[in-house]
C-alpha positions in Angstrom: 53.1 -21.3 67.2 50.3 -19.0 68.4 51.2 -16.4 65.9 51.1 -19.0 63.1 47.6 -20.1 64.2 46.4 -16.5 64.2 47.8 -15.9 60.8 46.0 -19.1 59.5 42.8 -17.8 61.0 43.2 -14.4 59.4 43.8 -15.9 56.0 40.8 -18.2 56.4 38.7 -15.2 57.4 39.9 -13.2 54.4 39.1 -16.1 52.0 35.7 -16.8 53.6 34.7 -13.1 53.4 36.0 -12.8 49.9 34.0 -15.8 48.7 30.8 -14.6 50.4 31.1 -11.2 48.8 32.0 -12.9 45.5 28.8 -14.9 45.7 26.8 -11.7 46.2 28.4 -10.2 43.1 27.7 -13.3 41.1 24.0 -13.3 42.1 23.7 -9.6 41.1 25.3 -10.5 37.8 22.8 -13.3 37.3 20.0 -10.9 37.8 21.4 -8.6 35.2 22.0 -11.5 32.9 18.2 -12.2 33.0 17.7 -8.8 31.5 20.6 -8.9 29.1 20.2 -8.9 25.3 22.5 -10.5 22.8 24.3 -8.4 20.3 22.2 -9.9 17.4 19.0 -8.8 19.1 20.3 -5.2 19.5 21.4 -5.2 15.8 17.9 -6.3 14.8 16.3 -3.6 16.9 18.6 -0.9 15.4 17.7 -2.0 11.9 14.1 -1.8 12.7 14.0 1.5 14.7 17.0 3.7 13.7 15.6 7.0 12.4 18.4 7.7 9.9 18.0 4.3 8.4 14.3 4.9 7.9 15.1 8.3 6.4 17.4 6.7 3.8 14.7 4.1 3.0 12.2 6.9 2.2 14.8 8.5 0.0 14.9 5.3 -2.1 11.1 5.4 -2.3 11.1 9.1 -3.3 13.6 8.4 -6.1 11.5 5.6 -7.4 8.4 7.9 -7.5 10.5 10.6 -9.2 11.5 8.1 -12.0 7.8 7.6 -12.7 7.1 11.4 -12.7 9.9 12.1 -15.1 8.9 9.5 -17.7 5.6 11.3 -18.6 4.7 13.8 -21.3 4.5 17.5 -20.2 1.0 18.8 -19.5 -0.9 20.1 -22.5 -1.9 23.8 -22.8 -5.5 24.9 -23.2 -6.3 28.5 -24.3 -9.5 30.4 -24.7 -9.7 33.9 -26.4 -12.6 36.3 -27.0 -11.2 38.7 -29.6 -12.1 42.3 -30.2 -15.2 42.8 -27.9 -16.8 46.3 -28.2 -16.3 48.2 -25.0 -20.0 49.0 -24.7 -21.0 45.3 -24.6 -20.6 42.6 -22.0 -21.7 39.8 -24.3 -18.3 38.4 -25.0 -19.6 35.3 -26.6 -21.7 36.9 -29.4 -20.3 40.5 -29.7 -16.6 39.5 -30.2 -15.1 39.2 -33.6 -14.0 35.6 -32.9 -14.1 33.0 -30.1 -10.8 31.0 -30.2 -10.3 27.7 -28.4 -6.8 26.3 -28.7 -5.1 23.1 -27.5 -1.3 22.5 -27.7 1.0 19.7 -26.7 4.8 19.4 -26.6 6.3 16.0 -27.6 10.0 15.5 -26.6 11.4 13.3 -29.4 14.4 10.9 -29.6 13.6 9.0 -26.3 14.4 12.0 -24.1 11.9 11.1 -21.4 13.2 7.6 -21.1 16.8 8.9 -21.0 16.0 11.2 -18.2 14.1 8.4 -16.4 17.2 6.2 -16.8 19.3 8.8 -15.0 16.8 8.7 -12.1 16.8 4.9 -12.1 20.6 5.0 -11.7 20.2 7.5 -8.9 17.8 5.1 -7.2 20.6 2.6 -7.1 22.9 5.2 -5.6 20.3 5.9 -2.9 20.2 2.2 -2.3 24.0 2.1 -1.8 23.7 5.0 0.6 21.2 2.9 2.6 23.5 -0.1 2.6 26.5 2.0 3.6 24.7 3.4 6.6 23.2 0.0 7.4 26.6 -1.8 7.5 28.1 1.1 9.5 25.2 1.0 11.9 25.6 -2.8 12.5 29.3 -2.2 13.2 28.7 0.7 15.5 26.1 -1.3 17.5 28.5 -4.2 17.8 31.4 -2.0 18.8 29.3 -0.2 21.4 27.9 -3.5 22.7 31.4 -5.0 23.3 32.6 -1.7 24.7 29.8 -1.9 27.2 30.6 -5.5 27.9 34.2 -4.6 28.6 33.3 -1.7 30.9 31.0 -4.2 32.8 33.9 -6.6 33.2 36.2 -3.8 34.3 33.7 -2.7 36.9 33.4 -6.3 38.0 37.2 -6.5 38.5 37.3 -3.2 40.4 34.5 -4.3 42.7 36.2 -7.7 43.4 39.4 -5.9 44.3 37.6 -3.4 46.6 35.7 -6.2 48.2 38.8 -8.3 48.7 40.8 -5.4 50.3 37.9 -4.4 52.6 37.7 -8.0 53.8 41.5 -7.9 54.4 41.2 -4.7 56.4 38.4 -6.2 58.5 40.4 -9.3 59.2 43.6 -7.5 60.2 42.0 -4.7 62.3 42.5 -6.7 65.5 46.1 -7.3 64.6 46.6 -3.5 63.9 45.3 -2.6 67.4 47.8 -5.2 69.0 50.7 -3.9 66.8 50.8 -7.1 64.8 50.5 -5.0 61.6 52.0 -1.6 61.2 50.2 1.7 60.2 51.9 1.9 56.8 50.3 -1.4 55.7 46.9 -0.2 56.8 47.3 3.1 54.9 48.5 1.2 51.9 45.3 -0.9 51.9 43.1 2.2 52.4 44.8 4.1 49.6 44.4 1.1 47.3 40.6 1.1 48.0 40.5 4.9 47.3 42.3 4.3 44.0 39.9 1.5 43.0 36.9 3.6 44.0 38.1 6.4 41.8 38.5 4.1 38.8 35.1 2.6 39.6 33.5 6.1 39.4 35.2 6.8 36.0 34.0 3.4 34.7 30.4 4.1 35.8 30.4 7.4 33.9 31.9 5.8 30.9 29.1 3.2 31.0 26.4 5.9 31.1 28.0 7.6 28.1 28.1 4.3 26.2 24.5 3.6 27.0 23.5 7.0 25.6 25.3 6.1 22.4 23.7 2.7 22.1 20.2 4.2 22.8 20.8 6.7 19.9 21.8 3.9 17.5 18.8 1.7 18.6 16.3 4.6 18.2 15.3 4.3 21.9 14.7 7.0 24.4 18.1 8.4 25.3 17.3 8.3 29.0 16.6 4.6 28.9 18.9 2.5 31.1 17.5 -0.8 30.0 20.7 -1.8 28.1 22.6 -4.8 29.5 25.3 -6.9 27.8 25.5 -10.6 28.5 28.3 -11.6 30.9 29.6 -14.2 28.4 29.3 -14.6 24.7 30.4 -17.1 22.1 33.5 -15.8 20.3 33.1 -15.5 16.6 36.1 -16.8 14.7 37.2 -15.3 11.4 37.9 -18.2 9.0 38.3 -16.2 5.7 41.8 -15.7 4.3 43.2 -12.3 3.6 42.9 -12.8 -0.2 39.3 -13.8 0.2 38.5 -10.7 2.3 40.3 -8.4 -0.2 38.1 -9.9 -2.9 35.0 -9.4 -0.8 36.0 -5.8 -0.2 36.3 -5.1 -3.9 33.0 -6.8 -4.8 30.7 -6.2 -1.8 31.8 -2.9 -0.2 28.8 -0.6 -0.6 30.9 2.5 -0.8 32.8 1.1 -3.8 29.6 -0.1 -5.3 28.2 3.4 -4.9 31.1 4.8 -6.9 30.3 2.4 -9.8 26.6 3.4 -9.7 27.6 7.1 -9.8 29.7 6.5 -12.9 26.7 4.7 -14.5 24.4 7.6 -13.6 26.8 10.1 -15.1 27.0 8.1 -18.3 23.2 8.1 -18.4 23.3 11.9 -17.9 25.6 12.2 -21.0 23.1 10.2 -23.0 20.2 12.3 -21.8 22.2 15.5 -22.5 23.1 14.5 -26.1 19.4 13.7 -26.8 18.6 17.3 -26.0 20.1 18.1 -29.4 17.1 16.4 -31.0 14.3 19.0 -31.6 11.1 18.9 -29.7 7.8 18.9 -31.5 5.0 21.3 -30.6 1.5 20.6 -32.1 -1.3 23.0 -31.7 -4.9 22.9 -32.9 -7.4 25.9 -32.7 -11.1 26.1 -33.2 -12.5 29.6 -34.1 -16.1 30.7 -33.9 -17.0 34.1 -35.5 -20.5 35.1 -34.2 -20.5 38.2 -36.5 -19.4 36.5 -39.6 -16.2 36.9 -41.5 -14.2 40.0 -40.9 -14.9 42.4 -43.8 -12.3 44.7 -45.5 -13.0 48.2 -46.5 -13.6 47.2 -50.1 -16.3 44.6 -49.3 -19.9 45.4 -50.3 -21.6 45.4 -47.0 -25.1 45.6 -48.5 -24.6 42.3 -50.3 -23.7 40.3 -47.2 -26.0 39.2 -44.4 -23.9 38.6 -41.2 -24.0 35.0 -39.9 -21.9 32.9 -37.5 -18.9 31.3 -39.2 -16.7 28.4 -37.9 -13.1 27.8 -38.7 -10.1 25.8 -37.4 -6.3 26.0 -37.7 -3.4 23.5 -37.1 0.2 24.4 -36.3 3.3 22.4 -35.8 6.7 23.8 -34.6 10.1 22.5 -33.5 12.9 24.1 -31.5 16.4 24.3 -32.9 18.9 23.3 -30.1 21.7 22.7 -32.6 21.7 26.3 -33.6 25.3 27.6 -33.5 24.5 30.1 -30.7 22.9 27.3 -28.5 24.8 24.1 -29.2 27.7 25.0 -26.9 25.4 24.7 -23.9 25.1 20.9 -24.5 28.8 20.4 -25.5 30.0 22.1 -22.3 27.6 20.1 -20.2 28.9 16.8 -21.7 32.5 17.9 -21.0 31.5 18.7 -17.4 30.0 15.3 -16.9 33.0 13.5 -18.4 35.3 15.4 -16.1 33.1 14.4 -13.2 33.4 10.7 -14.2 37.2 10.9 -14.2 37.1 12.4 -10.7 34.9 9.6 -9.4 37.1 7.0 -10.9 40.2 8.4 -9.2 38.3 8.8 -6.0 37.3 5.2 -6.2 40.9 4.1 -6.7 42.1 6.1 -3.8 39.2 4.8 -1.6 40.0 1.2 -2.5 43.7 1.6 -1.7 42.8 3.2 1.7 40.4 0.3 2.5 43.0 -2.3 1.5 45.4 -0.7 3.9 42.9 -0.5 6.7 41.9 -4.1 6.1 45.5 -5.3 6.4 45.9 -3.3 9.6 42.6 -4.7 11.0 43.6 -8.3 10.2 46.9 -7.7 12.1 45.0 -6.3 15.1 42.5 -9.2 15.0 45.3 -11.9 14.9 47.1 -10.1 17.7 43.9 -10.0 19.9 43.2 -13.7 19.2 46.8 -14.6 20.2 46.6 -12.5 23.3 43.3 -14.1 24.3 44.8 -17.6 24.0 48.0 -16.5 25.8 46.2 -14.9 28.8 43.8 -17.9 29.1 46.4 -20.7 28.7 49.5 -19.2 30.4 49.3 -15.8 32.0 46.2 -16.2 34.2 47.2 -19.7 35.4 50.7 -18.5 36.3 49.4 -15.4 38.2 46.9 -17.6 40.0 49.7 -19.9 41.2 51.7 -16.8 42.2 48.8 -15.5 44.2 48.3 -18.9 45.9 52.1 -19.0 46.7 51.9 -15.5 48.3 49.0 -16.7 50.5 51.1 -19.7 51.5 54.1 -17.5 52.3 51.9 -15.2 54.3 50.6 -18.2 56.3 54.2 -19.1 57.1 55.0 -15.5 58.1 57.5 -15.1 55.2 55.7 -12.1 53.6 53.5 -9.2 54.4 49.8 -8.7 53.8 50.4 -6.0 51.2 52.3 -8.5 49.1 49.3 -10.8 49.2 47.1 -7.9 48.1 49.4 -6.9 45.3 49.4 -10.5 44.0 45.6 -10.7 43.9 45.4 -7.2 42.4 47.8 -8.3 39.6 45.8 -11.4 39.1 42.6 -9.4 38.6 44.5 -7.0 36.2 45.4 -10.0 34.1 41.8 -11.0 34.0 41.0 -7.5 32.9 43.6 -7.7 30.1 42.0 -11.0 29.1 38.6 -9.3 28.8 40.1 -6.5 26.8 41.6 -9.0 24.3 38.3 -10.7 24.0 36.5 -7.4 23.4 39.1 -6.3 20.9 38.6 -9.6 18.9 34.9 -8.9 18.5 35.3 -5.2 17.8 37.9 -5.7 15.1 35.8 -8.4 13.6 32.9 -5.9 13.4 35.3 -3.4 11.8 36.4 -5.9 9.2 32.7 -6.7 8.4 32.0 -3.0 7.9 34.9 -2.8 5.4 34.0 -5.9 3.3 30.3 -5.0 3.5 29.0 -8.4 4.6 28.7 -10.5 7.8 31.6 -12.9 8.6 31.6 -16.0 10.8 
């Protein structure tokens, strides 16, 4: 009877100590919760501050400016010549035979400039797709890192609860150990369990530091910043779209597939610009000539009959190039064949990419449905059953039908099932982020 009362008192002490320590842990979690940020706020911060995303935005701007610069005429050419100045004179203006002032301008014909600008306009769309690809990947990476950090926090919480519980048990049974009511093997088992949990706790803390570095890099923050806290609880996003709807979204919204279409359009524009190179370019030149010593005389001219005076003349010239000459035309034909081969390569690459994405989407949906089912199973069945089993072990211990290590094992297994439940929750959100990355749009 006395032993039973002592056992009851030991159990009450264990429970009271455990609840008091649990309250301390909960208070510390509430303090962290006050600093915690939601995943949406971190995504918004990443979209605002990520350096690579800013770089891609400037590439779009650069391509737009390049379109404007291409669609302009080439610069005109101005020339000045002082012809045949005597070596004993420095008066180049009046002692030269002629002063020549020329202005020439090249005119690309056949809409060449607009065709080249169209190529760059298509390239701007490709740069826009590069931006969207990185953006959707960035959002997915931030979400995955966030829920990984959340899961690590929950694992740390489970390990701390287990350590606290075992420490409380050791304190409560120390008096029984000294009076030989509990053997040394049980004490060593409890101490080794604490050491094992402390080892796992150290590993988890290091994993958390590494994940914080990763999140800081994505957010554009100082890498040494530690001000990253995940909320302790979040509203679970449920995927309501069917598989066929998601496959349709993948084909129409995925930025990587869109980029392939834009690249094909750009290559077609390059073929058009290349073929327009076969149209000749027009060169127009005008020249104004001043002859300060009069017209140039020949050896048969009667010098005595002519009084030298300044003469003025002008000349006009127009010329075209001949790109269709037999020895030049192959340059443009070979270029067209090169671009056509490139288009075929892109088309097959797009087909392969779409097949790969379809396969990954099916696998992700299977993982998502599995995680959802596991979450429900742990919450509705596994955790309640393990809770009842732990309570039964406590009752058995109170009636001296089992040992303290059995009670510890039952609580440890209960905490492990809680950890599995958290893992299933995190997997649900991470797979959802992966699916959003593949289809290229946010899903609720």
